[in-house]
N, C-alpha and C positions, 0 to 999 in steps of 0.2 A: 503494499499500499503506499502510495506516494504521500509524504508530510514533510515537514519543514524540519530540518536538523541544522545544529548550530556546532560547527568543528571547532575547537579550541587548540591553537597550537602555541606552544613556546619554542622561540628559536634562539640561536644565536643573532646578533644585530650585525648581520653582514649584508653585503651587496649581493642582490640577483636572488634572494632567498625567497621575495615575494613573487617573482616570475616562474621559479621552478613551482612553487605551489600551485598558483594559478593555471600552468599549463596541464596539471594533473585534472584538474574541474573540466579544460577545455576538452582534453583527450578522452573524457568521458562523458561529454557532450551535457554537462551539468551546468544550469546558468545559475551564477553566483547572484542571489537576492541582495545580499549587503555584504561589505567586506570592512574590516576595522582593523589598524594594525595600531600598536601602542606599544609603550614603555611598560613593562611588567612591573610588580612590585619588587622585583631584582633588578637592581642596575644592569646595562649591558644585554638583558634579556628582552625580547620584543615577544607581545603577546598577541597573535592574529585571533579575530572571531570571523568566522565565514559562516553566514546563513544561505542555506540552499534547500529547494524542495527536490525530494527524490526518496528511492527505496531504503531502508534500513540494510539489505543486502549490497546495494551498490555504495552508499556511504561506508559501510564496514569496509569494504574491498578498498576504497580510496582512502581511508585513513592508515589502513595497512602500508600501502604505498607511500603516505607521507611520513610515515615513520623510516622510512630508507633515506630519505632527505638527510644529507649529512648534519646541517646544520640544527635540524628539527631536534630537539630535545625531548619533549613530551607531547604527546597529541592525543585527543580523544574526541569521541562527537556524543551531543546530547539533545535530548527534545526539549523543548521549551520548559516545560513543567519542572525539569531538573535544575534550572539556573535562576537567578534571579535577573531578569531583564528590563531595560529602560532602552527608549531612545528618546532623542530631542528633535524639535522639528521647528524650523522657524517659517512665519507666514507674512507676505507683504501684504498689507491691504492699501488702498489709496488714501491719502488724508482727508479727501474730498468727502468720499464715501462714510470715512470715519466721523467726520464734524456734524454730517447732514442726518446721520442713521443711529440713534441711540440702541437699536439692535446689536451693533457691532461690540459695545460696551457690555452689554448683556450677556453674549455670545460667550466673550472674553471671560466674564468672573464664572458663567455657568460651567464652563469646560476647566476652571482652574489654570487659566493661561495667565502669561503677563506680557505687559507692553516694556519692549528694552530698548525700543527707538522710536521717537515721535520726532518728524519733521515736516515742512509746509506741502513735501510731495507725497508721502507715505507713512506707514505706522508699521513696525515690525512687532509681531507677536511671539511669544516663545512657550512653547507647551512640551511638557516633560512627561512621559508615560509609557503604557504599552503601545506595542503597533497599532492594536485596534483604536485605540482611542486616538491616536495621531492622526489615524486613516479618517475617523469618524468627523473629527472636528474639521479636517480639510474637506470631505464632503459636504458638510453643512454649509462652509464658506462658500464654495463653489455652487452650491445649488442657490445661493442668496446671491450668485455673482458679485461676491464681496474680495474673492482671492485675486491678486496679481501675479503672485510668487510664491514657489513652495520648496523648501529642501528639506531634508532630512537626515539624522547622523547614522542610522543604522543601529544595530543593538549593541549596547554598553553592557557586560555583564560580569557577574559575581557567581563564584560556585556555591550553593547552599551548604556545602561541608568544607572544613578547612582543607586548604590545597596547597598551601605555602609551603609547608614541612614535605611534601609529597615531590614537589618541583626540587626544593633545594637537596632532597637525597641523589638526584640524578646527575645535579652538577659534581 
């Protein structure tokens, strides 16, 4: 059954690692929904968070291949419920619509979003939450013809169980 899997890989911070990792997805014809690379809690170690829809059989084989990349220290795959996940999104709304419509302010408060920039041309609203919340706010703003631009971060994750000790043991 096809569902969303999140691969978390800890790697040495080296040139070309991103290319080698994404090439494995390409070879298996898996579309990456979101990709985030950042420094982990251990200096010099990068954390890749890659979200994709596929089957468990395919993701299991992919992770086995990822383990063969020399710079990869640890890699596992998870379903959404095994991790604490959040996304951040930015929504741009024209200032004219914002000034003329009290609805925008009401929507922002209703969704727990906040204004991070306001100028004569546009207003930027920030929302942090689950992917569904981010998409639902986007849909509401689009349906009301309020949204002029949109971007989101992709999943930012933490393990539900302590993980730093497991990673430190591999170093």
